[in-house]
VEXVEXGU-440927 format. One line per 3 residues: number of its first residue (from 1); their letters; for each residue z negated, x, y negated of C-alpha. Coordinates in nm, 4 decimals. Layout:
BEGIN
NUM> A> Z,X,Y; ...
***
This chain:
BEGIN
1> MAE> 0.7333,0.7416,1.9451; 0.4534,0.9117,1.7516; 0.5308,1.2682,1.6495
4> KLN> 0.3240,1.5609,1.7753; 0.0722,1.7364,1.5532; 0.1913,2.0688,1.4164
7> GNV> 0.0196,2.3975,1.4940; -0.1773,2.4236,1.1691; -0.3222,2.0753,1.2136
10> TAF> -0.4072,2.1321,1.5794; -0.5860,2.4581,1.4995; -0.7772,2.2952,1.2151
13> LNE> -0.8982,2.0092,1.4342; -0.9934,2.2255,1.7313; -1.2893,2.3781,1.5478
16> PLA> -1.6016,2.1797,1.4502; -1.5503,2.0662,1.0902; -1.8234,2.2050,0.8673
19> HYI> -1.9477,2.1570,0.5126; -1.7949,2.3779,0.2441; -2.0821,2.5124,0.0326
22> GGK> -2.0830,2.8112,-0.1995; -1.7551,2.9396,-0.0599; -1.8746,2.9283,0.3029
25> WLL> -1.8129,2.6927,0.5943; -2.1569,2.5868,0.7179; -2.2722,2.3582,0.9959
28> STD> -2.5795,2.1437,0.9394; -2.9117,2.3199,0.9873; -3.0295,2.0366,1.2105
31> GAM> -2.7094,2.0456,1.4163; -2.6124,1.6881,1.3300; -2.2497,1.6037,1.4126
34> DKV> -2.0399,1.2892,1.4249; -1.6995,1.1903,1.5607; -1.3862,1.1314,1.3540
37> INP> -1.1865,0.8513,1.5175; -0.8093,0.8009,1.5240; -0.7569,0.4356,1.4188
40> SDG> -0.4161,0.4303,1.5892; -0.5648,0.4549,1.9377; -0.9451,0.4796,1.9109
43> TVI> -0.9615,0.8376,2.0394; -1.1726,1.1178,1.8921; -0.9816,1.3405,1.6480
46> AQV> -1.2544,1.5897,1.5660; -1.6261,1.6566,1.5331; -1.7692,1.6831,1.1818
49> AMA> -2.1057,1.8141,1.0616; -2.3304,1.5534,0.8966; -2.5433,1.6553,0.6012
52> SAH> -2.9179,1.6382,0.5605; -3.1081,1.6903,0.2351; -3.0816,2.0655,0.2951
55> EVD> -2.6994,2.0700,0.2747; -2.6844,1.8392,-0.0270; -2.9387,2.0529,-0.2096
58> AAA> -2.7516,2.3722,-0.1189; -2.4224,2.2275,-0.2453; -2.5730,2.1085,-0.5738
61> NAA> -2.7352,2.4482,-0.6282; -2.4105,2.6288,-0.5479; -2.2215,2.4163,-0.8005
64> HEA> -2.4966,2.4640,-1.0595; -2.4973,2.8418,-1.0161; -2.1172,2.8682,-1.0291
67> FPA> -2.0896,2.6563,-1.3420; -2.1565,2.9103,-1.6203; -1.8861,3.1514,-1.5050
70> WAA> -1.6339,2.8746,-1.4348; -1.6987,2.7078,-1.7700; -1.6534,3.0437,-1.9444
73> TPA> -1.3227,3.1050,-1.7663; -1.0415,3.0529,-2.0186; -0.8507,2.7257,-1.9739
76> NQR> -0.5293,2.9108,-1.9002; -0.6915,3.0972,-1.6105; -0.8348,2.7748,-1.4675
79> SVL> -0.4891,2.6231,-1.5052; -0.3321,2.9108,-1.3117; -0.5638,2.8481,-1.0159
82> LHR> -0.4918,2.4762,-1.0227; -0.1185,2.5418,-1.0196; -0.1627,2.7840,-0.7297
85> LAD> -0.3482,2.5137,-0.5399; -0.0677,2.2661,-0.6138; 0.1848,2.5190,-0.4836
88> SIE> -0.0189,2.5718,-0.1672; -0.0570,2.1973,-0.1039; 0.3172,2.1569,-0.1544
91> KHA> 0.3748,2.4321,0.1023; 0.1360,2.2611,0.3454; 0.2454,1.9055,0.2623
94> GDL> 0.3409,1.8416,0.6244; -0.0076,1.9386,0.7421; -0.1786,1.7127,0.4911
97> AQL> 0.0547,1.4203,0.5580; -0.0283,1.4371,0.9279; -0.4013,1.4672,0.8627
100> ESL> -0.4059,1.1787,0.6150; -0.2070,0.9468,0.8410; -0.3987,1.0495,1.1513
103> DVG> -0.7331,0.9929,0.9783; -0.6656,0.6741,0.7787; -0.4007,0.5095,0.9958
106> KAI> -0.1399,0.4846,0.7213; 0.2284,0.5146,0.8045; 0.3299,0.8796,0.7840
109> VNS> 0.6461,0.7945,0.5936; 0.4178,0.6692,0.3129; 0.1918,0.9749,0.3256
112> EAF> 0.4947,1.2014,0.2994; 0.6808,1.0051,0.0332; 0.3882,0.9083,-0.1909
115> DIP> 0.0357,1.0296,-0.1174; 0.0842,1.4041,-0.0842; 0.3501,1.4648,-0.3532
118> FGV> 0.1736,1.2342,-0.6002; -0.1440,1.4366,-0.5550; 0.0453,1.7615,-0.6180
121> EGI> 0.1831,1.6107,-0.9382; -0.1711,1.5153,-1.0381; -0.3055,1.8694,-1.0026
124> RYF> -0.0288,2.0022,-1.2241; -0.0767,1.7231,-1.4762; -0.4443,1.8029,-1.5320
127> ADL> -0.3832,2.1786,-1.5219; -0.1402,2.1372,-1.8110; -0.3706,1.8987,-1.9994
130> ALH> -0.6363,2.1698,-2.0021; -0.3951,2.4016,-2.1828; -0.3155,2.1578,-2.4618
133> AHY> -0.6533,1.9879,-2.5121; -0.8403,2.0158,-2.8431; -1.1831,2.1608,-2.7720
136> DIP> -1.2823,2.1858,-3.1401; -1.2275,1.8977,-3.3821; -1.3013,1.9641,-3.7511
139> LAV> -1.5038,1.7006,-3.9379; -1.4641,1.6178,-4.3064; -1.8277,1.5962,-4.4200
142> KHI> -1.9442,1.6513,-4.7771; -2.1059,1.9936,-4.8314; -2.1134,2.0699,-4.4571
145> EAR> -1.8869,2.2820,-4.2439; -1.8800,2.0755,-3.9266; -1.6913,2.0309,-3.6024
148> IHR> -1.7169,1.8592,-3.2688; -1.7135,2.1122,-2.9888; -1.6114,1.9741,-2.6498
151> VPY> -1.7771,2.1381,-2.3473; -1.7977,2.0620,-1.9738; -2.1043,1.8880,-1.8325
154> GAC> -2.1941,2.1119,-1.5398; -2.2113,2.0217,-1.1708; -2.0408,1.6843,-1.1148
157> GFI> -2.0902,1.4666,-0.8074; -1.8142,1.2620,-0.6417; -1.8299,1.0016,-0.3678
160> FPW> -1.4947,0.8802,-0.2341; -1.3960,0.5971,0.0052; -1.1723,0.6044,0.3097
163> NFP> -0.8555,0.4230,0.1982; -0.6877,0.7003,-0.0072; -0.9099,1.0047,0.0580
166> YDL> -0.6563,1.2685,-0.0488; -0.5239,1.1065,-0.3677; -0.8680,0.9889,-0.4806
169> LIW> -0.9984,1.3433,-0.4315; -0.7215,1.4770,-0.6543; -0.7592,1.2055,-0.9186
172> GIM> -1.1340,1.2619,-0.9270; -1.2070,1.6318,-0.9115; -0.8979,1.7884,-1.0701
175> PAL> -0.9686,1.6692,-1.4269; -1.3302,1.7801,-1.3854; -1.2275,2.1256,-1.2636
178> AAG> -0.9603,2.1617,-1.5315; -1.2218,2.0839,-1.7976; -1.4544,2.3577,-1.6661
181> NTV> -1.6959,2.1630,-1.4467; -1.7918,2.2463,-1.0906; -1.7966,1.9770,-0.8223
184> VVK> -1.9816,1.8488,-0.5171; -1.7803,1.6028,-0.3093; -1.8994,1.3616,-0.0430
187> PSE> -1.5918,1.2171,0.1290; -1.6172,0.9121,0.3492; -1.7585,1.0078,0.6861
190> VTP> -1.4727,0.8015,0.8343; -1.1950,1.0093,0.6719; -1.3048,1.3654,0.5812
193> LST> -1.0003,1.5565,0.7092; -0.7712,1.5927,0.4072; -1.0636,1.6720,0.1759
196> LYV> -1.1744,1.9611,0.3974; -0.8185,2.0877,0.4317; -0.7766,2.0932,0.0523
199> CKL> -1.0981,2.3017,0.0358; -0.9483,2.5428,0.2860; -0.6391,2.5834,0.0685
202> AAE> -0.8479,2.6165,-0.2502; -1.0431,2.9023,-0.0940; -0.7204,3.0729,0.0126
205> VGF> -0.5717,3.0654,-0.3401; -0.8856,3.2176,-0.4911; -1.1133,2.9484,-0.6292
208> PAG> -1.4518,3.1142,-0.6932; -1.7356,3.0362,-0.4543; -1.9368,2.7323,-0.5592
211> VIN> -1.6738,2.5773,-0.7853; -1.5724,2.3278,-0.5141; -1.8286,2.2122,-0.2574
214> VVN> -1.8036,1.9427,0.0106; -2.0828,1.7825,0.2108; -1.9979,1.5410,0.4907
217> GTG> -2.2276,1.2522,0.5665; -2.3041,0.8852,0.5268; -2.3373,0.7117,0.1950
220> SQA> -2.6886,0.5920,0.2643; -2.8097,0.9480,0.3270; -2.5859,1.2221,0.1838
223> GAM> -2.4404,0.9950,-0.0847; -2.7785,0.8714,-0.2008; -2.9205,1.2255,-0.2108
226> LTG> -2.6234,1.3517,-0.4107; -2.6447,1.0647,-0.6597; -3.0103,1.1324,-0.7327
229> HPL> -3.0000,1.5125,-0.7306; -3.1469,1.6591,-1.0527; -2.8763,1.9268,-1.0847
232> IKR> -2.5905,1.6753,-1.0946; -2.4950,1.6205,-1.4597; -2.2186,1.3635,-1.4137
235> MSF> -2.1480,1.1234,-1.1298; -1.8354,0.9445,-1.0095; -1.8142,0.6807,-0.7370
238> TGS> -1.5154,0.4921,-0.5961; -1.5954,0.2027,-0.3655; -1.7481,-0.1426,-0.3517
241> PTV> -1.9250,-0.3189,-0.6406; -2.2356,-0.3579,-0.4223; -2.2773,0.0171,-0.3747
244> GKI> -2.1559,0.0853,-0.7281; -2.4460,-0.1130,-0.8704; -2.6944,0.0944,-0.6674
247> IGE> -2.5374,0.4212,-0.7838; -2.5239,0.3001,-1.1426; -2.8910,0.2092,-1.1258
250> TCG> -2.9863,0.5524,-0.9917; -2.7813,0.7310,-1.2558; -2.9296,0.5098,-1.5238
253> RNL> -3.2830,0.6070,-1.4242; -3.1829,0.9745,-1.4427; -2.9795,0.9284,-1.7640
256> VPC> -2.6745,1.0761,-1.5922; -2.3325,0.9517,-1.7118; -2.1602,0.7600,-1.4346
259> KLE> -1.7991,0.6596,-1.3714; -1.7541,0.3646,-1.1345; -1.4145,0.2696,-0.9889
262> LGG> -1.4865,-0.0443,-0.7887; -1.3151,-0.3254,-0.5986; -1.0888,-0.6067,-0.7026
265> KGA> -0.9216,-0.9321,-0.6090; -0.5885,-0.8870,-0.7823; -0.3862,-1.1870,-0.8901
268> AVI> -0.0084,-1.2127,-0.9127; 0.1105,-1.4957,-1.1389; 0.4651,-1.5919,-1.0422
271> FDD> 0.6660,-1.8141,-1.2767; 0.9564,-2.0288,-1.1639; 1.2297,-1.8138,-1.3234
274> VDI> 1.1916,-1.5154,-1.0899; 1.4305,-1.3883,-0.8260; 1.2487,-1.5432,-0.5309
277> DAT> 1.3792,-1.3077,-0.2621; 1.3079,-0.9902,-0.4591; 0.9622,-1.1081,-0.5698
280> AQQ> 0.8639,-1.2118,-0.2174; 0.9722,-0.8688,-0.0937; 0.7538,-0.6878,-0.3478
283> LAA> 0.4506,-0.9085,-0.2894; 0.4789,-0.8684,0.0873; 0.5028,-0.4921,0.0389
286> AIT> 0.1890,-0.5031,-0.1761; -0.0296,-0.6524,0.0960; 0.1105,-0.4355,0.3766
289> LNT> 0.0805,-0.1098,0.1779; -0.1930,0.0941,0.3485; -0.2531,-0.2145,0.5667
292> GQV> -0.3850,-0.4015,0.2626; -0.6673,-0.1520,0.2124; -0.5931,-0.1148,-0.1585
295> CCT> -0.8522,-0.2296,-0.4120; -0.6021,-0.3211,-0.6835; -0.3388,-0.4924,-0.4721
298> ATR> -0.2151,-0.8518,-0.5138; -0.4236,-1.0671,-0.2815; -0.4191,-1.3898,-0.4865
301> WII> -0.0674,-1.5304,-0.5296; -0.0727,-1.7885,-0.8087; 0.2707,-1.9473,-0.7804
304> HER> 0.4424,-2.2026,-1.0022; 0.4550,-2.5327,-0.8154; 0.8367,-2.5576,-0.8406
307> IHD> 0.8916,-2.2441,-0.6295; 0.5664,-2.2324,-0.4314; 0.7090,-2.3393,-0.0962
310> QLL> 1.0309,-2.1362,-0.1283; 0.8526,-1.8139,-0.2155; 0.5973,-1.8487,0.0630
313> SKA> 0.8679,-1.9277,0.3170; 1.0526,-1.6098,0.2215; 0.7324,-1.4034,0.2247
316> VEI> 0.6404,-1.5290,0.5718; 0.9844,-1.4278,0.6986; 0.9423,-1.0773,0.5577
319> LKN> 0.5859,-1.0323,0.6821; 0.6755,-1.1487,1.0327; 0.9323,-0.8702,1.0505
322> TRI> 0.6957,-0.5939,0.9406; 0.7032,-0.3110,1.1942; 0.3432,-0.2460,1.2981
325> GPA> 0.2548,0.0634,1.4954; 0.0726,0.3971,1.5130; 0.0492,0.6021,1.1964
328> LDR> 0.2528,0.8991,1.3201; 0.5466,0.6875,1.4378; 0.8279,0.7176,1.1838
331> NTQ> 0.9399,0.3612,1.2526; 0.6016,0.2233,1.1493; 0.5894,0.0269,0.8241
334> MGP> 0.2238,-0.0773,0.8568; -0.0340,0.1114,1.0585; -0.3750,0.0036,1.1916
337> LVS> -0.6833,-0.0722,0.9883; -0.9068,0.2292,0.9414; -1.1795,0.1331,1.1894
340> KVQ> -1.3084,-0.1218,1.4343; -1.5616,-0.2292,1.1709; -1.2802,-0.3012,0.9262
343> LER> -1.0809,-0.4929,1.1868; -1.3823,-0.7108,1.2602; -1.4399,-0.7632,0.8870
346> VNR> -1.0829,-0.8808,0.8241; -1.0847,-1.1176,1.1216; -1.4256,-1.2545,1.0234
349> YVE> -1.3085,-1.3281,0.6692; -1.0025,-1.5186,0.7886; -1.2060,-1.7217,1.0381
352> NGK> -1.4673,-1.8067,0.7760; -1.1929,-1.9033,0.5346; -1.0397,-2.1401,0.7877
355> KQG> -1.3809,-2.2931,0.8584; -1.4045,-2.3657,0.4848; -1.0711,-2.5473,0.4946
358> AVA> -0.8102,-2.2785,0.4345; -0.4758,-2.3293,0.6088; -0.3055,-2.0292,0.7665
361> ILE> 0.0587,-2.0387,0.6641; 0.0882,-1.7165,0.8605; -0.1785,-1.6680,1.1241
364> PQT> -0.3102,-1.3137,1.1747; -0.2997,-1.1673,1.5225; -0.5059,-0.8825,1.6637
367> LRI> -0.2436,-0.6669,1.8339; -0.2387,-0.4311,2.1290; 0.0302,-0.1672,2.0864
370> SGH> 0.1652,-0.0208,2.4094; 0.0300,0.3306,2.4575; -0.2170,0.2795,2.1726
373> EGG> -0.4300,-0.0021,2.3112; -0.7485,0.1296,2.1511; -0.6074,0.1016,1.7990
376> YYV> -0.7244,-0.1372,1.5275; -0.4095,-0.3407,1.4656; -0.3811,-0.6771,1.2924
379> SPS> -0.0723,-0.8569,1.1683; -0.0413,-0.9808,0.8062; -0.1711,-1.3235,0.7128
382> LLT> -0.1098,-1.5784,0.4368; -0.3645,-1.8493,0.3601; -0.3718,-2.1399,0.1199
385> GSS> -0.6234,-2.4039,0.0151; -0.8996,-2.4509,-0.2396; -0.9672,-2.1830,-0.4994
388> DNV> -1.3352,-2.2026,-0.3961; -1.2537,-2.0612,-0.0525; -1.4213,-1.7346,0.0443
391> CCR> -1.0818,-1.5767,0.1200; -0.9674,-1.6569,-0.2326; -1.2794,-1.5313,-0.4071
394> EEI> -1.3866,-1.2209,-0.2137; -1.2167,-0.8908,-0.1361; -1.1019,-0.8852,0.2274
397> FGP> -0.9467,-0.5365,0.2189; -0.6796,-0.6078,0.4751; -0.3178,-0.7332,0.4910
400> SAY> -0.3982,-1.0849,0.3775; -0.3118,-1.2916,0.0702; -0.4228,-1.6331,-0.0551
403> ALK> -0.1701,-1.8650,-0.2227; -0.2449,-2.1136,-0.5031; -0.0260,-2.3373,-0.7179
406> FRD> -0.0131,-2.3728,-1.0950; 0.1711,-2.6044,-1.3309; 0.1420,-2.4408,-1.6731
409> EDS> 0.0533,-2.1084,-1.8311; -0.3010,-2.1997,-1.9313; -0.3953,-2.3208,-1.5844
412> AIK> -0.2582,-2.0016,-1.4304; -0.4623,-1.7805,-1.6617; -0.7722,-1.9894,-1.5938
415> QVN> -0.7322,-1.9260,-1.2215; -0.6768,-1.5521,-1.2736; -0.9903,-1.5166,-1.4846
418> SLS> -1.2109,-1.7390,-1.2668; -1.3515,-1.4414,-1.0728; -1.5883,-1.1672,-1.1855
421> YGL> -1.3503,-0.8896,-1.0793; -1.1263,-0.7231,-1.3337; -0.9230,-0.4427,-1.1811
424> ANS> -0.5507,-0.5231,-1.1732; -0.3277,-0.8291,-1.2027; 0.0443,-0.8841,-1.2433
427> VWS> 0.2719,-1.1428,-1.3998; 0.6249,-1.2127,-1.2769; 0.8855,-1.3684,-1.5063
430> RDL> 1.2276,-1.3011,-1.6598; 1.0829,-1.4168,-1.9932; 0.9304,-1.0898,-2.1148
433> QRA> 0.7729,-1.2507,-2.4204; 0.5826,-1.4887,-2.1945; 0.5054,-1.2121,-1.9454
436> NRV> 0.3484,-0.9952,-2.2144; 0.1541,-1.2878,-2.3552; 0.0068,-1.3691,-2.0126
439> AER> -0.0598,-1.0015,-1.9402; -0.2702,-0.9764,-2.2547; -0.4801,-1.2792,-2.1610
442> MVA> -0.5639,-1.1691,-1.8055; -0.9050,-1.0015,-1.7932; -0.8568,-0.6706,-1.6151
445> GNS> -0.8260,-0.2997,-1.6691; -0.4569,-0.3218,-1.5757; -0.1945,-0.5918,-1.6261
448> WIN> 0.1454,-0.5186,-1.4718; 0.4743,-0.6978,-1.5409; 0.7290,-0.7686,-1.2636
451> AHN> 0.5620,-0.5147,-1.0372; 0.2270,-0.4514,-0.8722; 0.0431,-0.1263,-0.7941
454> VFA> 0.1980,0.0701,-1.0807; 0.0730,0.4297,-1.1034; 0.1926,0.7193,-1.3170
457> YGL> 0.0206,1.0172,-1.4749; -0.0411,0.9395,-1.8393; -0.0866,0.5671,-1.7610
460> PYG> -0.4592,0.4847,-1.7844; -0.6069,0.3004,-1.4869; -0.9575,0.1553,-1.4825
463> GAN> -1.1577,-0.1607,-1.4290; -1.3606,-0.4244,-1.6103; -1.6506,-0.6462,-1.5071
466> LSG> -1.7310,-0.6058,-1.1334; -1.4358,-0.3713,-1.0957; -1.5887,-0.0768,-1.2741
469> MGG> -1.6989,0.1034,-1.5838; -1.6999,0.4456,-1.7438; -1.3319,0.5270,-1.7844
472> GVN> -1.0359,0.5393,-1.5555; -0.8078,0.7865,-1.3832; -0.4717,0.9582,-1.4278
475> SPE> -0.4625,0.9919,-1.8066; -0.5768,1.2157,-2.0941; -0.8844,0.9916,-2.1215
478> TFQ> -0.9763,1.0984,-1.7690; -0.9748,1.4631,-1.8680; -1.1822,1.3872,-2.1779
481> DYL> -1.4376,1.2070,-1.9581; -1.5423,1.5468,-1.8237; -1.6079,1.7029,-2.1627
484> RSQ> -1.9188,1.6158,-2.3618; -1.9336,1.6266,-2.7409; -2.1524,1.8803,-2.9153
487> TIA> -2.1807,1.8711,-3.2947; -2.1888,2.2075,-3.4708; -2.2705,2.2032,-3.8416
490> RPL> -2.3493,2.4511,-4.1234; -2.4668,2.3337,-4.4640; -2.2657,2.4879,-4.7468
493> S> -2.4461,2.6303,-5.0492
***
């Protein structure tokens, strides 16, 4: 049975959700509102204001005006505020876990165990990085006293997707804030709840007005206006390669630095010396995590021909026993997809794949959960067939994997690198020398060994090719991304 919402969450959702601009909660001047839908049952969770050009412009101006004072605030004082925010989120972790699961459809046990605490850790990580960073770097130049002075950019824009709205918010804006920038955030209109709740907590712990701003709205309107706004000095987008190209083009015309964290079609190369049961368990967990709505997850299983059938048989057994249900049910292992649109997309991909000759080793089923009949539920699927199949080559963003065979190391690597994506792959083998050799040859921002979806603060994460550009997240390099270099020099007599 799904648990009841706590009092803080109920009170938060009972009021119309507004934009957070210049330290104030503001509804849209034109009165535009939209519904936030619960993917577990299709009911309306809340009403949220939708931005016009007026709100985007107000948010950019608020961030621009707040920047000088925030940038001049000593790093230790900024760090104190970030730690206070982390403390407050930790105190309200139950609220945020409910909001994130309610909004996205992810199992609450995952929100509680991973999403919320990992975000708290991230705030503290970047708060501490700000204390130990080198903002002045001396240069050894003949007859010149010189240094590189590192300074924040100004107002930074962020556009986030709907699959991990809370963690992506933390990974994106916290390094920027720690470095002395101000921010304007456009969360996905599908999942704005946790972002707005974090703003509420930030205001309560004393963040100055205008340092953090949030405008709700669609990507085609609010997102496009934010990307092209003349006061935005740095831009970050997480989402699809198709939209990433548009944002990159806009930023290029305006000569605004742009970070793009885009999609993937992750490959897992499994050699014949693995523990079949344990590997099947981890790969099944990878495609059911967040109902497969994870850009870096393992959706191409490239399996050595000697263990291909055994591994798939074990994986099918595990996937068939996955407990699917509403997000707030503590027995749920895999919740619904985030929306009806996403459910239709996943089903359409599988059908098109089968029309092109793919065989469903495990057929997906659209499910109706008792008491939650309006939810967007689909069971996991496993397909196999030609490597030219659409389900093998394109990102489905659901609980579905495509299995291929390989005979030798070179053929496996050729299959991995046959696509234009380059986000994250993994290699599975007891032979660590071979595993490292293969990991080095796979073209991606991340190559993992005997695991998939490996995240830790201090471990850089980014993409290559269609999967992104402009730096990654979760590491010192991320913090440095939000400081620009300024050369200061004095000729010596």
